[in-house]
C-alpha positions in Angstrom: -0.3 0.2 0.2 1.4 3.5 -1.0 0.9 6.4 1.3 1.7 9.5 -0.3 2.6 12.4 2.0 3.7 16.0 1.5 7.0 15.8 3.4 9.9 15.6 1.7 13.9 15.9 2.3 15.8 18.3 -0.5 19.4 17.6 -1.0 22.0 19.6 -3.3 25.3 18.6 -4.7 27.8 21.2 -4.9 31.7 21.8 -6.4 34.3 22.7 -4.3 37.3 25.0 -5.9 39.7 22.0 -5.8 37.2 20.3 -8.0 35.4 17.3 -5.4 32.0 17.7 -4.3 29.6 18.0 -1.5 26.2 17.4 -0.3 23.7 19.3 1.6 20.3 19.2 3.0 18.4 22.2 2.4 14.9 22.1 4.3 12.6 24.6 3.1 10.8 26.1 5.8 7.4 27.4 4.3 3.7 27.1 5.1 3.6 23.1 4.9 6.8 22.8 7.2 7.0 25.6 9.1 5.7 23.1 12.1 9.0 20.9 11.7 11.1 23.4 12.0 12.0 23.0 15.8 11.7 19.6 15.9 14.1 19.1 12.9 16.4 21.6 14.8 16.0 19.5 17.9 16.8 16.2 16.1 19.8 17.6 14.5 21.2 18.8 17.6 20.7 16.1 19.9 22.3 13.4 17.2 25.4 15.8 16.9 24.7 17.4 13.6 25.9 20.8 12.6 23.4 22.8 11.3 22.1 26.0 10.3 19.2 28.2 9.5 19.6 30.4 6.8 17.5 33.4 5.4 18.1 33.5 1.7 16.2 35.6 -0.8 14.4 32.6 -1.9 13.0 31.7 1.8 14.2 30.6 5.0 16.0 27.1 5.2 17.3 24.3 7.7 20.9 23.5 6.1 23.2 20.4 7.0 26.3 20.1 4.8 27.6 16.7 5.0 30.8 17.4 3.0 31.1 14.1 0.7 29.7 11.5 3.7 26.4 10.0 2.0 26.5 7.5 4.8 26.1 10.5 7.4 23.4 11.9 5.0 21.6 9.1 4.9 21.6 8.8 8.4 20.1 12.3 8.9 17.5 11.7 6.6 16.2 8.5 8.0 16.3 10.3 11.4 14.3 13.4 10.0 12.0 10.8 8.1 11.3 8.7 11.4 11.6 11.1 14.4 10.2 14.2 12.6 7.6 13.1 10.2 7.3 9.7 11.7 7.3 7.5 9.5 6.8 3.8 10.7 10.0 1.9 10.8 8.8 -0.4 8.1 8.2 2.1 5.6 10.1 1.7 2.6 11.5 4.9 0.9 13.2 6.0 -2.6 16.1 8.6 -3.1 15.6 10.2 -6.8 18.7 12.1 -7.3 19.0 14.3 -10.8 22.4 14.6 -12.3 
C-alpha cells in the first residue's frame, strides 16, 4: 500500500574549488513545513549534526553540510523521516538523485 505524503527532504550537490563535491540538506521552511522547524533542529542537535538556519532571498531554510559523507547524509535523512515526519520504521522510501 502506498501512502502519499507532502513531506520531503531536499539535498543539493555542490562543487568545491578543488573539483571535489559535497552534499547538503536544504530543508525549506514554508507554510506546510513550518511546524517541523523546531523538531528538525532538536533532532539534528541531539544527534550531533552541525546545522544552520539560513535566510535567503528565496526563503528560510535549515541546512546541514555533509561534505562528501553520504552515509552520514543517509543517517540524517532516516532520523528526520522517522523522528520528525513520524514515518513508521517499516516504511520503504526511495531516493531520486538528479544529475
